[in-house]
C-alpha positions as CSV (number, residue, x, y, z in Angstrom):
1,M,0.4,-9.5,-17.7
2,D,-3.1,-7.9,-18.2
3,K,-3.5,-5.8,-21.2
4,A,-2.4,-2.2,-20.6
5,V,-5.3,0.1,-20.3
6,K,-5.9,3.7,-19.2
7,S,-9.2,3.9,-17.4
8,G,-10.8,6.6,-15.4
9,N,-10.2,7.5,-11.8
10,R,-13.4,7.5,-9.6
11,L,-11.9,10.2,-7.4
12,I,-11.5,12.7,-10.3
13,R,-14.7,14.6,-11.2
14,V,-15.7,16.3,-14.4
15,K,-18.4,18.9,-13.8
16,G,-19.3,22.1,-15.6
17,G,-16.1,22.0,-17.6
18,I,-14.0,21.7,-14.5
19,I,-11.8,18.6,-14.1
20,G,-10.3,18.0,-10.7
21,P,-10.5,16.0,-7.4
22,C,-13.8,15.0,-5.8
23,D,-14.7,16.5,-2.5
24,P,-12.9,14.8,0.4
25,R,-14.6,11.9,2.1
26,P,-15.6,12.9,5.6
27,G,-14.4,10.5,8.4
28,S,-17.0,8.3,10.0
29,L,-14.9,6.7,12.7
30,K,-16.8,6.2,16.0
31,T,-14.5,4.9,18.7
32,K,-15.8,2.7,21.5
33,N,-14.6,0.9,24.6
34,R,-14.4,-2.8,25.2
35,G,-17.3,-2.5,27.6
36,D,-19.5,-1.7,24.5
37,Y,-19.1,-5.3,23.3
38,P,-20.5,-7.6,26.0
39,D,-21.2,-10.3,23.4
40,V,-17.6,-10.4,22.0
41,S,-15.2,-12.9,23.6
42,R,-12.5,-11.6,25.9
43,A,-9.8,-13.1,23.6
44,H,-11.1,-11.2,20.6
45,L,-11.3,-7.9,22.6
46,D,-7.7,-8.5,23.8
47,A,-6.6,-9.0,20.2
48,A,-8.5,-5.9,19.1
49,E,-6.8,-3.8,21.8
50,L,-3.4,-5.3,20.7
51,Y,-4.0,-4.1,17.1
52,A,-5.1,-0.7,18.5
53,D,-1.5,-0.1,19.8
54,E,-0.1,3.0,18.1
55,R,3.2,1.2,17.6
56,L,1.5,-0.9,14.9
57,A,1.5,2.0,12.3
58,G,-0.9,4.0,14.5
59,G,-3.2,1.0,15.3
60,I,-6.8,0.6,14.5
61,P,-9.1,2.1,17.1
62,L,-11.7,0.0,18.8
63,C,-14.9,0.5,16.8
64,D,-17.6,-1.7,15.2
65,E,-15.6,-2.1,12.1
66,S,-12.3,-3.1,13.8
67,I,-14.1,-5.6,16.0
68,A,-15.8,-7.2,13.0
69,L,-12.4,-7.5,11.2
70,I,-10.6,-9.0,14.2
71,C,-13.4,-11.6,14.8
72,H,-13.1,-12.6,11.2
73,L,-9.3,-12.8,11.2
74,F,-9.0,-15.0,14.3
75,T,-10.9,-17.9,15.9
76,E,-11.2,-17.5,19.6
77,E,-8.3,-20.0,20.2
78,E,-6.1,-18.1,17.7
79,A,-6.9,-14.8,19.4
80,L,-5.9,-16.2,22.8
81,L,-2.4,-16.7,21.3
82,V,-2.1,-13.5,19.3
83,R,-2.9,-11.3,22.3
84,H,0.5,-12.2,23.8
85,L,2.4,-10.9,20.7
86,K,3.1,-7.3,21.7
87,P,4.5,-5.0,19.0
88,G,8.2,-5.6,18.3
89,A,8.3,-8.5,20.8
90,P,8.2,-11.8,18.8
91,L,7.8,-15.0,20.8
92,T,8.5,-18.7,20.1
93,A,5.8,-21.4,20.0
94,S,7.0,-22.7,23.4
95,A,6.7,-19.3,25.0
96,L,3.1,-18.9,23.7
97,A,2.3,-22.5,24.8
98,E,3.5,-21.7,28.3
99,A,1.6,-18.4,28.4
100,E,-1.7,-20.1,27.5
101,H,-1.0,-23.4,29.3
102,R,-1.6,-25.3,26.1
103,S,0.2,-28.2,24.5
104,I,3.1,-27.2,22.2
105,E,1.7,-29.3,19.4
106,E,-1.7,-27.5,19.5
107,V,0.0,-24.1,19.6
108,K,2.4,-25.0,16.7
109,E,-0.6,-26.0,14.5
110,S,-2.4,-22.7,15.3
111,L,0.7,-20.8,14.5
112,R,1.2,-22.7,11.2
113,V,-2.3,-21.7,10.2
114,L,-1.8,-18.0,11.2
115,S,1.6,-17.7,9.5
116,E,1.3,-20.0,6.5
117,E,-2.4,-20.3,5.5
118,K,-3.9,-17.0,6.7
119,N,-0.6,-15.1,6.5
120,I,-1.5,-12.8,9.4
121,L,1.6,-13.4,11.5
122,V,5.2,-13.2,10.3
123,R,7.5,-16.2,11.2
124,L,11.2,-15.4,11.7
125,G,13.4,-18.5,11.4
126,E,12.6,-22.2,11.4
127,G,12.0,-25.0,13.8
128,D,11.7,-24.7,17.6
129,A,13.7,-21.4,17.5
130,A,11.2,-19.7,15.1
131,L,9.8,-16.4,16.3
132,Y,6.3,-15.2,15.6
133,L,5.7,-11.5,15.0
134,T,2.6,-9.3,14.9
135,V,2.6,-6.7,12.1
136,P,0.2,-3.8,11.6
137,I,-3.1,-4.3,9.8
138,L,-2.0,-1.7,7.2
139,P,0.7,-2.0,5.9
140,G,1.1,-5.6,7.0
141,V,-1.7,-8.0,7.5
142,F,-3.6,-6.6,4.5
143,E,-0.8,-7.1,2.1
144,L,0.4,-10.5,3.5
145,T,-3.1,-12.0,3.5
146,M,-3.9,-10.8,0.0
147,A,-0.5,-11.8,-1.5
148,R,-1.7,-14.0,-4.5
149,R,-0.4,-15.3,-7.8
150,S,-4.0,-15.7,-9.0
151,V,-7.4,-14.5,-8.1
152,D,-8.6,-18.1,-8.4
153,T,-6.9,-18.8,-5.0
154,L,-9.1,-16.3,-3.2
155,T,-11.6,-18.1,-0.9
156,D,-14.8,-16.8,0.6
157,W,-12.8,-16.0,3.7
158,H,-10.5,-13.7,1.7
159,R,-13.4,-12.0,0.0
160,R,-15.1,-11.4,3.3
161,F,-11.8,-10.1,4.6
162,C,-11.7,-7.6,1.7
163,E,-15.2,-6.4,2.5
164,L,-14.5,-5.9,6.2
165,F,-11.1,-4.3,5.6
166,E,-12.5,-1.8,3.1
167,T,-15.4,-0.9,5.5
168,L,-12.8,-0.2,8.2
169,F,-10.6,1.9,5.8
170,E,-13.5,4.0,4.7
171,T,-14.1,5.2,8.3
172,G,-10.9,7.3,7.7
173,Y,-9.1,5.7,10.7
174,T,-5.7,6.1,9.0
175,T,-6.0,9.9,8.9
176,G,-5.4,10.2,12.6
177,Y,-1.9,9.0,12.5
178,N,1.0,10.9,10.9
179,P,4.2,10.2,12.8
180,A,7.4,12.3,12.2
181,T,9.5,9.2,11.4
182,P,10.9,8.9,7.8
183,P,8.2,8.0,5.2
184,P,8.4,4.3,4.1
185,I,7.7,4.8,0.4
186,K,8.6,7.0,-2.5
187,Y,6.8,7.3,-5.8
188,L,9.0,7.4,-8.9
189,T,8.8,9.8,-11.8
190,V,7.9,8.0,-15.0
191,G,11.0,6.4,-16.6
192,K,11.0,8.2,-19.9
193,I,11.3,11.5,-18.1
194,V,13.7,10.7,-15.3
195,K,16.1,8.8,-17.6
196,S,16.8,12.0,-19.6
197,N,17.2,14.2,-16.5
198,P,20.8,14.8,-15.4
199,V,19.9,15.6,-11.8
200,A,18.1,12.3,-11.3
201,M,19.5,10.4,-8.3
202,P,20.0,6.6,-8.0
203,S,16.8,6.3,-5.9
204,D,14.9,7.9,-8.8
205,K,15.9,5.2,-11.2
206,L,14.2,1.8,-10.9
207,E,17.0,0.0,-12.7
208,E,19.5,1.1,-10.0
209,V,17.1,0.3,-7.1
210,F,16.4,-3.2,-8.5
211,S,20.2,-3.8,-9.1
212,R,20.5,-4.1,-5.3
213,Y,18.5,-7.4,-5.3
214,Q,19.1,-10.9,-6.7
215,S,15.6,-12.3,-6.3
216,F,12.3,-11.1,-7.8
217,G,8.8,-12.4,-7.4
218,L,5.6,-11.3,-9.0
219,T,2.3,-11.1,-7.2
220,L,-1.1,-9.4,-7.7
221,C,-1.8,-5.9,-6.4
222,A,-3.8,-6.4,-3.1
223,C,-5.5,-2.9,-3.4
224,R,-6.9,-3.4,-6.9
225,M,-8.0,-6.9,-6.0
226,T,-9.8,-5.6,-3.0
227,E,-11.5,-2.8,-5.0
228,K,-12.5,-5.3,-7.6
229,I,-14.1,-7.6,-5.0
230,V,-16.1,-4.7,-3.5
231,G,-17.3,-3.7,-6.9
232,R,-15.0,-0.7,-7.6
233,G,-12.4,-2.3,-9.9
234,C,-10.5,0.3,-11.9
235,G,-9.6,-2.0,-14.8
236,K,-5.9,-1.4,-14.6
237,P,-3.4,-4.3,-14.4
238,L,-3.3,-6.5,-11.3
239,D,0.0,-8.4,-11.8
240,V,2.4,-5.5,-11.1
241,C,3.5,-6.0,-7.5
242,I,7.2,-7.1,-7.2
243,T,8.7,-8.7,-4.1
244,L,12.4,-8.2,-3.7
245,G,15.4,-10.1,-2.2
246,P,14.8,-12.3,0.8
247,L,11.1,-11.3,0.9
248,A,10.8,-12.5,-2.6
249,E,12.3,-15.9,-1.7
250,M,10.0,-16.2,1.3
251,S,6.9,-15.3,-0.8
252,I,8.0,-17.6,-3.7
253,K,8.5,-20.5,-1.2
254,K,5.0,-19.9,0.2
255,G,3.6,-19.9,-3.3
256,N,2.4,-16.3,-3.1
257,S,4.8,-15.0,-5.7
258,R,6.0,-16.3,-9.1
259,R,9.8,-16.1,-9.7
260,I,10.7,-13.6,-12.4
261,T,14.0,-12.1,-13.7
262,V,15.0,-8.5,-13.2
263,K,14.4,-8.0,-16.9
264,D,10.8,-9.3,-16.5
265,A,10.4,-6.9,-13.5
266,L,11.5,-3.8,-15.4
267,E,9.3,-4.7,-18.4
268,I,6.3,-5.2,-16.1
269,K,6.9,-1.8,-14.5
270,A,7.2,-0.1,-18.0
271,E,3.8,-1.6,-19.0
272,A,2.3,-0.5,-15.7
273,E,3.6,3.0,-16.3
274,A,2.0,3.0,-19.8
275,S,-1.3,2.1,-18.2
276,G,-1.2,5.2,-16.0
277,L,0.1,3.4,-12.9
278,V,2.8,4.9,-10.6
279,T,5.6,2.7,-9.2
280,W,6.8,3.1,-5.6
281,I,9.9,1.8,-3.9
282,E,10.1,0.9,-0.2
283,N,12.4,2.5,2.3
284,Q,13.9,-0.7,3.6
285,D,17.3,-2.4,4.0
286,P,18.0,-4.5,0.8
287,K,19.3,-7.3,3.1
288,L,15.8,-7.7,4.5
289,G,14.1,-7.5,1.1
290,G,11.2,-5.3,0.1
291,T,8.3,-4.7,-2.3
292,S,7.5,-2.4,-5.1
293,C,3.9,-2.1,-6.4
294,S,2.5,0.1,-9.2
295,C,-0.5,2.1,-7.9
296,C,-3.5,4.1,-9.0
297,G,-5.1,6.9,-7.0
298,D,-8.5,5.3,-6.8
299,C,-7.5,1.9,-5.4
300,C,-4.1,2.3,-3.5
301,H,-4.6,2.7,0.2
302,F,-1.5,4.9,0.5
303,M,-2.7,7.2,-2.3
304,R,-6.3,7.2,-1.2
305,R,-5.3,8.7,2.2
306,V,-4.5,11.8,0.1
307,S,-6.7,11.5,-2.9
308,E,-9.9,10.4,-1.1
309,F,-9.4,11.8,2.5
310,N,-7.3,14.8,1.6
311,M,-4.8,13.9,4.4
312,P,-1.0,13.7,4.3
313,G,0.2,10.2,3.5
314,R,3.4,8.6,4.6
315,I,5.0,9.3,1.2
316,A,8.4,10.8,0.6
317,P,8.4,14.3,-0.9
318,P,8.8,14.3,-4.7
319,H,12.2,15.0,-6.3
320,F,10.5,16.4,-9.4
321,V,7.3,18.5,-9.8
322,P,5.6,19.8,-12.9
323,R,6.2,23.3,-14.2
324,I,3.3,24.6,-16.3
325,N,3.7,26.9,-19.3
326,L,0.2,28.5,-19.4
327,D,1.0,30.3,-22.7
328,A,1.3,26.9,-24.4
329,C,-1.4,25.1,-22.5
330,A,-4.6,24.1,-24.3
331,F,-6.5,23.7,-21.1
332,C,-7.8,20.3,-22.3
333,G,-7.7,18.8,-18.8
334,K,-5.9,15.6,-19.9
335,C,-3.3,16.2,-17.2
336,A,-6.0,16.5,-14.5
337,L,-7.6,13.2,-15.7
338,A,-4.2,11.5,-15.6
339,C,-3.1,12.7,-12.1
340,P,-3.6,9.8,-9.6
341,M,-3.6,12.2,-6.6
342,G,-6.1,14.8,-7.8
343,A,-3.3,17.4,-7.5
344,I,-4.4,19.2,-10.7
345,T,-7.6,21.1,-11.4
346,V,-8.3,22.5,-14.9
347,D,-11.2,24.7,-15.9
348,T,-11.6,24.0,-19.6
349,V,-14.2,26.7,-20.0
350,D,-12.6,29.7,-18.3
351,R,-9.1,28.4,-19.1
352,Q,-7.7,28.2,-15.6
353,F,-5.1,25.8,-14.1
354,N,-4.3,25.0,-10.5
355,H,-1.6,22.7,-9.1
356,N,-1.9,21.6,-5.5
357,L,1.7,20.9,-4.5
358,S,0.6,19.3,-1.2
359,R,-1.0,16.5,-3.1
360,C,1.7,16.1,-5.8
361,I,3.9,13.0,-5.6
362,G,6.0,14.0,-8.7
363,C,5.0,11.0,-10.8
364,A,4.9,12.9,-14.1
365,Q,1.8,11.2,-15.4
366,C,0.5,14.7,-16.1
367,A,3.5,15.4,-18.4
368,G,3.1,12.1,-20.1
369,A,-0.6,12.8,-20.8
370,C,0.0,16.3,-22.2
371,D,-0.3,16.5,-26.0
372,K,1.1,20.1,-26.2
373,S,4.9,20.0,-26.4
374,G,6.4,22.3,-23.7
375,S,3.2,22.8,-21.7
376,I,4.3,20.6,-18.8
377,E,7.9,19.9,-17.9
378,M,9.3,18.3,-14.8
379,E,11.8,20.3,-12.8
380,A,13.9,19.3,-9.8
381,V,12.9,20.4,-6.3
382,P,15.7,22.6,-4.8
383,R,17.6,21.1,-1.8
384,Y,16.0,17.7,-2.3
385,Q,17.5,14.9,-0.2
386,E,17.9,11.5,-1.7
387,F,15.6,8.8,-0.5
388,V,17.8,6.1,1.2
389,Q,16.8,2.5,1.6
390,D,18.3,1.8,5.0
391,R,15.5,1.5,7.4
392,M,13.0,-1.3,8.3
393,G,9.9,0.9,7.8
394,Y,7.3,0.5,10.5
395,F,6.7,-3.2,10.8
396,L,8.6,-3.2,14.1
């Protein structure tokens, strides 16, 4: 594992003695119609409209940035196949061959590339009965495509994908979608705090969450890899993303994850936590498998929706939040520097403290960074409901 480091957060600003979040990034999305792209193939436009479907985690609107990404992801022949894969309606190779009036051998080879080399489509099953499924760009294509055991396996195609994806993300397109369905992920309070708290629930404890699984795989964090490629690497550990259960077996078989033990997984998460990273768990049925990454506020695309765009993310409400004892506080600002979400602002000159609960994920990095005993304690949120892993998320 990379050496544990605590580096700065590019979305936290220190100015005039005030430590707190940077101003929100304004959205720059400019949606267009397919008629605005006369030089783009019909197949690519059809594929772009497919990925604009709101059922795919809100979709990506037609815009210059999404068209550039789709044209990079697919050749024209691949786009002709993909356009038939409507959200939640997987098809076999034979069905796609019939739809496109192409030979089954040719279609199978294209699907092999899309599901095994590019990792854009998900394949369910084996042989002639295998089904091919379209998943959202985020979360979905981004994580599958960037699932790596080593940065050395990244090609120029992957690096260009990172650049195009990041350009699309920076338009703020994700801020326009906030469905009422249950959030897919929950961030955990740091282990040293939650372990000693008698009101902690099973879903608060990583050991109990991991005990539901038999298989574990280790892969690199797609978000921090991408930020490193575009020149904004945070310096925090990359090898912290854990695949779980059947998803781990699939990822290990593909060569995208390295098999590890549950003991390895817990040690990796502890080191990540010491580096200022926050671990999340996924709201998914253990029989299907899942993932658990350790994130930072300046790279993670879930967190950046809040920390960079100041918009609600699809994140479960925290079970614990910080309680501040201002009489004991030194107003040093270490808690504000440690907060991955920019939920804390400290005026070190006028000795003022502000906690923005709407940004808080209850990770307790602020409490861990505080040198003054008793200044910050984590307290349970009244009437909190346990985060239950029993849904598929929003891949379907």
